[in-house]
C-alpha positions in Angstrom: -6.8 -27.4 16.0 -6.5 -25.8 19.5 -3.9 -25.7 22.1 -4.4 -25.3 25.7 -1.8 -23.2 27.7 0.4 -25.9 29.9 3.4 -25.7 32.0 5.3 -24.8 29.2 3.5 -21.1 29.3 5.2 -20.9 32.8 8.6 -22.1 31.3 8.3 -19.3 28.6 7.5 -16.6 31.0 10.2 -17.7 33.3 12.5 -17.5 30.5 11.4 -13.9 29.3 11.6 -12.8 32.7 15.2 -13.9 32.8 16.0 -12.1 29.7 14.6 -8.9 30.8 17.8 -8.4 33.0 21.3 -7.9 31.5 23.6 -11.0 32.0 27.2 -11.8 31.5 27.8 -13.0 27.9 27.4 -16.7 27.3 30.8 -18.6 26.9 32.4 -19.1 23.3 30.9 -22.5 23.4 27.4 -21.2 22.9 26.2 -21.8 19.6 23.2 -20.4 17.7 21.7 -22.9 15.1 20.1 -21.0 12.0 18.0 -23.3 9.7 16.8 -22.3 6.5 17.7 -22.4 2.8 19.9 -19.6 0.8 18.1 -18.1 -2.0 18.8 -16.2 -5.2 17.1 -12.9 -5.1 15.9 -11.0 -8.0 14.4 -7.5 -7.9 12.4 -6.5 -10.5 10.9 -3.2 -11.8 8.8 -2.6 -15.1 9.5 -6.2 -16.2 13.5 -5.8 -16.0 16.2 -7.0 -13.6 17.0 -4.1 -11.3 19.3 -6.3 -9.0 20.4 -9.7 -8.0 21.7 -10.9 -4.7 22.2 -13.5 -2.3 18.9 -14.0 -0.4 17.2 -15.9 2.2 16.4 -15.1 5.9 19.4 -17.5 6.7 21.8 -15.1 5.0 20.7 -12.1 6.6 20.6 -13.4 10.0 23.9 -15.2 9.7 25.4 -11.9 8.3 24.6 -10.2 11.5 25.2 -13.1 14.1 28.7 -13.8 12.4 29.4 -10.1 12.3 28.6 -9.9 16.1 31.4 -12.9 16.9 28.5 -15.1 17.8 29.4 -18.7 17.6 26.8 -20.3 15.1 25.9 -23.1 12.9 23.8 -23.0 9.8 21.7 -25.7 8.0 20.9 -24.6 4.2 20.1 -26.6 1.0 20.9 -25.3 -2.5 21.3 -26.6 -5.9 24.6 -26.8 -8.0 23.4 -23.6 -9.5 24.1 -21.8 -6.4 26.3 -18.8 -7.3 27.3 -16.9 -4.1 30.4 -17.3 -1.7 29.0 -17.7 2.0 30.6 -18.3 5.3 28.9 -21.3 6.0 28.7 -24.1 3.5 25.2 -25.4 2.4 24.2 -28.9 1.6 24.2 -29.2 -2.2 21.3 -31.2 -3.7 22.4 -32.3 -7.3 18.8 -32.9 -8.3 17.4 -29.7 -7.3 17.7 -26.0 -8.2 18.6 -23.2 -5.6 15.5 -21.4 -4.3 14.7 -18.3 -6.4 12.4 -15.4 -5.5 11.6 -12.4 -7.9 10.3 -9.2 -6.0 8.1 -7.0 -8.1 8.2 -3.4 -6.6 5.7 -2.1 -9.3 3.0 -5.0 -8.8 2.1 -4.2 -5.2 -1.3 -3.5 -4.3 -3.0 -2.4 -1.1 -3.8 -5.3 1.0 -1.2 -7.4 -0.3 0.9 -9.1 2.5 4.1 -7.5 1.3 2.4 -3.8 0.4 5.8 -2.7 -0.8 6.3 -5.5 -3.3 4.8 -8.7 -4.8 7.1 -12.0 -4.1 7.2 -14.8 -6.6 8.8 -18.1 -5.9 10.4 -19.2 -8.9 12.1 -22.3 -8.0 12.4 -24.3 -4.8 15.2 -26.2 -3.4 14.5 -29.5 -1.1 13.1 -29.1 2.5 15.3 -29.3 5.3 14.4 -32.5 7.3 15.3 -33.7 10.8 18.1 -35.7 9.7 19.8 -32.5 8.4 20.2 -31.0 11.7 23.2 -31.5 13.8 22.9 -34.0 16.8 24.7 -31.4 19.1 22.4 -29.4 21.2 22.5 -25.5 20.7 21.6 -22.7 23.0 19.4 -20.8 20.6 17.7 -22.2 17.4 16.2 -20.3 14.7 13.7 -21.7 12.3 14.0 -19.0 9.4 12.7 -20.6 6.2 11.4 -18.5 3.4 10.3 -21.1 0.8 8.4 -23.5 2.4 11.5 -25.6 3.6 10.9 -25.9 7.3 8.7 -29.0 7.9 6.5 -29.3 11.2 8.8 -32.5 12.0 12.0 -30.3 11.5 10.8 -27.5 13.9 9.9 -30.3 16.5 13.4 -31.7 16.1 15.0 -28.1 16.8 12.6 -27.9 20.0 14.0 -31.1 21.3 17.6 -30.3 20.6 17.9 -26.4 21.5 17.4 -24.7 24.6 15.2 -21.8 23.2 13.8 -21.7 19.7 13.0 -18.6 17.8 10.6 -18.6 14.7 9.8 -16.2 12.0 6.3 -16.7 11.1 7.0 -16.4 7.4 8.4 -20.0 7.9 5.0 -21.3 8.9 2.4 -19.5 7.1 3.7 -18.9 3.5 2.1 -20.7 0.7 2.8 -20.5 -3.1 0.6 -20.1 -6.1 0.7 -23.4 -8.1 0.8 -21.4 -11.3 3.2 -18.3 -10.8 4.6 -18.8 -7.5 3.2 -15.6 -6.0 3.6 -15.6 -2.2 0.5 -15.8 0.1 -0.2 -16.2 3.6 -2.5 -18.4 5.5 -3.8 -18.2 9.1 -1.3 -19.5 11.6 -4.1 -21.6 13.3 -4.7 -23.5 10.0 -1.1 -24.7 9.7 0.5 -28.0 11.0 2.7 -25.8 13.1 -0.1 -24.5 15.5 0.4 -27.1 17.9 4.1 -26.6 18.3 3.6 -22.8 19.5 3.7 -23.7 23.5 6.9 -25.3 22.8 8.7 -22.4 21.3 10.3 -19.2 22.8 9.8 -16.4 20.5 7.6 -15.9 17.4 8.5 -12.9 15.1 6.2 -11.6 12.6 6.1 -8.2 10.6 2.9 -6.1 11.4 1.6 -7.3 7.6 2.2 -11.0 8.9 0.6 -10.6 12.4 -3.0 -10.0 11.2 -2.7 -13.7 10.3 -2.7 -14.9 13.7 -4.5 -14.1 17.0 -1.6 -12.0 18.9 -3.8 -12.3 22.0 -4.3 -15.9 22.1 -0.5 -16.7 20.9 0.9 -14.4 23.4 -0.4 -16.9 26.3 2.1 -19.6 24.8 5.1 -17.7 23.8 6.9 -14.3 23.3 5.8 -12.6 20.1 7.6 -9.8 18.5 6.0 -7.9 15.8 8.3 -5.5 13.8 6.7 -2.2 12.2 9.3 -0.8 9.8 9.8 2.9 10.6 7.5 2.4 14.0 9.9 0.2 15.5 8.7 -3.2 17.0 6.6 -4.3 19.8 7.2 -7.4 22.2 4.4 -9.3 23.8 4.1 -11.7 26.4 1.4 -13.1 28.5 1.3 -10.3 31.3 2.6 -7.5 29.4 3.9 -5.7 26.4 6.8 -3.3 25.4 7.3 -0.8 22.5 10.6 -0.5 21.1 11.7 2.8 19.2 13.0 2.8 15.7 16.0 4.5 14.2 15.8 6.6 11.2 16.6 5.1 7.7 16.5 6.2 4.2 14.8 3.2 2.6 16.2 1.5 -1.0 15.3 -2.1 -0.5 13.1 -3.6 2.2 14.2 -7.1 1.6 15.8 -8.7 4.8 14.9 -6.0 7.2 13.2 -8.3 9.6 15.7 -11.0 9.1 18.4 -8.6 10.2 16.2 -7.4 13.1 16.0 -11.3 14.2 19.8 -11.7 13.9 20.3 -8.6 15.8 17.9 -9.5 18.4 19.2 -13.1 19.0 22.7 -11.8 19.0 21.9 -9.4 21.5 20.4 -11.8 23.9 23.5 -14.3 23.3 25.9 -11.3 24.1 24.0 -10.8 27.5 21.7 -7.9 26.6 18.2 -7.7 28.2 15.1 -8.0 25.9 14.3 -4.5 25.5 18.0 -3.6 24.6 18.4 -6.7 22.2 15.2 -5.4 20.5 16.7 -2.1 20.0 19.7 -3.7 18.7 17.5 -5.6 16.2 15.8 -2.4 15.0 19.4 -1.1 14.3 20.1 -3.8 11.9 17.0 -3.7 10.4 17.2 0.1 9.5 20.9 -0.2 8.3 19.8 -3.0 6.0 16.9 -1.1 4.2 19.5 1.5 3.3 21.4 -1.1 1.1 20.2 -3.4 -1.8 20.7 -7.1 -1.2 22.9 -8.4 1.5 24.1 -5.3 3.7 27.7 -4.5 4.6 27.8 -3.1 8.2 
């Protein structure tokens, strides 16, 4: 499957150019639409449970965005076994269980897509469908699934109803072992989402995930943001790139760092920051997140 750069590419470059300059914060009517399922995260070490917490990119992102007083809406699905209080009520599916991930920190091997841990999806809630999304338009849409819940048609619907769509690549390239649920990654060009890249504004990936796409090709169609832990992050667009410095952190749990980064990045843009400053704010929230286990308190 191939995608030729189109007039949408020019639109994305124009959007990025506009975001390079600080602006007045958007009005209180501006909304961020966050799409992704809540999860139960279980941290395992030596076959014992080290900690349990609310998980899912949507929970980390909404934690940041809501904390920054940015008006937002969240679409998430859970089972009746969902056990955490949240600010945004999810859709409860009586016939399904909440998505559960086990993170094994002592099974990590060099070359694994998560070098510091091995993730296993133990159970998966229903996918989020286009009909689950609100009809009202949003300024920013965020497709941030972690368990395969974002469908191509759902992302396409978000593109139609949001002025700008931000996508975490893990929502597009994760697949799950049919036996034990181990998370694996596939090349972005092999997915059904590839043809939609020219219609999104920003694709975010970790440095480990970025090797599953051709950054030089993808940057022709949309802005690409690659996070790299203690090295900070880098923003790519068709005509250039920019490195953003990190904040020092004493890492305890890497879970959700990239999600908090993305939440801070978008919240910064909504509040009127230029791209470099918004990315720096994202780095700040990412560093604060790794210093805590589970959903962080800021």
